[in-house]
C-alpha positions in Angstrom: 187.7 138.2 97.5 188.9 140.2 95.0 186.3 141.9 92.7 187.1 143.5 89.5 184.8 145.7 87.2 186.1 146.6 83.7 184.8 149.6 81.9 185.4 153.3 81.2 186.3 156.0 84.2 182.8 157.6 83.3 180.7 154.6 83.6 182.0 153.6 87.0 181.5 156.8 88.2 177.7 157.5 86.8 177.0 153.8 88.9 179.0 154.2 92.0 179.2 158.1 92.1 181.7 159.0 95.1 182.4 155.5 96.0 184.7 155.3 92.9 187.7 156.6 93.3 189.2 157.3 90.0 192.6 158.9 91.2 193.9 156.9 93.9 197.2 159.0 93.8 195.7 162.1 94.7 193.0 160.6 96.8 195.7 159.1 98.8 197.6 162.3 99.5 194.7 164.2 100.6 193.0 161.4 102.7 195.6 158.8 104.0 195.8 158.8 107.6 199.1 158.6 109.9 198.3 155.3 111.1 198.0 153.5 107.6 201.6 153.9 107.3 202.8 151.9 110.3 200.5 149.1 109.9 202.3 145.6 108.7 200.5 145.5 105.9 201.5 149.0 104.6 205.2 148.5 105.6 205.3 145.2 103.5 203.8 146.7 100.6 206.1 149.6 100.6 209.2 147.4 100.7 208.3 145.3 97.9 206.7 147.7 95.6 209.1 150.6 96.4 211.8 149.0 98.0 211.6 151.4 100.6 211.5 151.3 104.4 208.8 152.9 106.7 210.6 154.7 109.4 207.3 156.3 110.7 204.3 157.9 110.2 205.4 160.7 107.6 208.9 159.2 107.0 210.1 156.8 104.4 213.8 156.0 103.4 214.0 155.7 99.8 217.4 154.3 98.5 216.9 156.2 95.4 215.1 159.5 96.4 216.2 159.6 100.4 214.2 160.2 103.2 210.6 161.0 101.6 206.9 161.7 103.0 204.2 159.1 102.4 203.0 161.4 99.3 206.1 160.8 97.4 205.6 156.9 97.4 204.6 155.1 94.0 201.0 155.5 92.9 201.0 151.3 93.2 201.4 151.6 96.7 199.4 154.2 97.4 196.5 152.3 95.6 197.0 149.3 97.6 197.3 150.9 100.7 193.7 152.6 100.1 192.5 149.5 98.9 193.4 147.8 102.3 192.1 150.8 104.4 189.0 151.3 102.4 187.4 148.1 101.3 183.9 149.8 100.6 185.3 151.9 98.0 185.7 150.9 94.3 189.2 152.0 93.2 190.8 152.5 90.1 193.8 150.3 89.9 194.7 150.7 86.2 197.7 152.6 87.1 199.1 149.8 89.0 201.6 147.2 87.2 201.9 143.3 87.6 204.0 143.7 90.7 200.5 145.2 92.6 198.5 141.6 91.5 199.9 139.4 94.6 198.9 141.9 96.8 195.7 142.5 95.5 195.0 138.9 96.1 196.6 138.9 99.5 194.4 142.0 100.6 191.5 139.9 99.2 192.1 136.8 101.4 190.8 138.6 104.4 188.2 141.0 103.0 186.2 142.0 99.9 187.6 144.4 98.0 186.5 146.1 94.5 188.9 147.7 91.9 188.7 148.7 88.4 190.8 147.7 85.9 190.7 148.6 82.0 194.0 146.1 81.3 194.8 142.3 81.8 196.7 142.5 84.9 198.5 139.0 85.5 197.7 137.4 88.5 199.2 134.4 87.9 198.5 130.7 88.1 196.1 130.4 91.1 193.4 132.8 91.8 190.0 133.1 92.6 188.1 136.6 91.4 185.0 137.9 91.0 184.0 139.7 87.7 181.2 141.9 88.6 180.5 142.9 84.8 179.3 139.4 84.3 178.9 138.2 87.6 181.7 135.3 86.9 184.3 133.8 89.5 187.3 133.1 87.4 190.5 131.1 88.3 192.7 131.3 85.3 194.4 134.0 83.4 193.1 132.6 80.0 189.6 132.7 81.4 190.1 136.4 82.9 191.7 137.5 79.4 188.3 136.2 77.6 185.9 137.5 79.8 187.8 141.1 80.1 188.3 141.0 75.9 184.4 140.1 75.6 183.4 143.5 77.8 185.6 145.7 76.1 184.6 144.6 72.6 181.0 145.4 74.0 
């Protein structure tokens, strides 16, 4: 299941400490395992999000940048790959765009994942998400927007 906690970086760091990844882009660059990139999930994510093809552990073909290293893929793709490979961490997904929403839901079909958001990401029409702040399961965008608004207004 996808578990979302809304709130400030500091609040989540105070709560989770080292298990909260504030900057997934930098964290990915310094901790990724080359094997992550050749998994089917990572290949699909990179193809969809970055419109690029994984050629090997250290080589990705980008239609715009040419041959690039894993450190040069988008922040959204890095965040999704981190979440997929580190379900025990709470990862800041606020830099992810709506194009990442379907991937968060797909990853969450097979494992519990935990993310931090500050904005209303569009998860579409059908989903099941646990909002950690209120311990509520939500199934629609209007419901999620209302809960997020209530949380952020305090």
